Residue, then its C-alpha position, 0 to 999 in steps of 0.5 A: m274374316k270376310h268373303f270376297l268374290l273375284i269375278y273374271d270376265y273372259a275373252t271370247d276365245f278364252l278356251e284357246r288362250r288359257a292353254a298356255h297359262r293354265p299350269a301357272h294359273l293353277e299353281l297360283c290357285r293351289a298356293s293361295a288355297a294352301r294359305d287358306e285364302l282361295q276357298l273355291g274357284g271355277a268357270v261359269p262357261n255356259d253364260d254368254p259371255p262366260f265368266g269365272l268366280l273365285l271365292f276368297k276368305a281374308e281380312t280385306a279385299q287386297v288378297a283377291e286383288d293381289f291374286a288377280r294382278s299376279d294371275p297369268y290369266t289376267n296378264g295373258g289375255v284370258v281375262t279381259s276385266w276383273r272386279v272384287r266384291e265383298w260377299i256377306t255369307v250368313v247361311g251354311e257351314g262356311a258362312l262367316t257371319k252368323v245370324 
């Protein structure tokens, strides 16, 4: 297993846009978490521009990519762009690479 970060770039008016899509987005998040894929997720609101980070545990990046493609936030204009990056975790209880 590996860790992958899904990085969301938000629209400047994301707070207004997300209201209509938030229930479906959270439902998707909870379903992914129940499958032990999505480990953590949330917004970094005080950066300019704000962005979101979602941490996935999976064999390949495809899990995070499929999530992004089906997320109401990406399809509803809350997210303007996204990318997935592998994150090699080495320290901490949840680290997947032991050194």
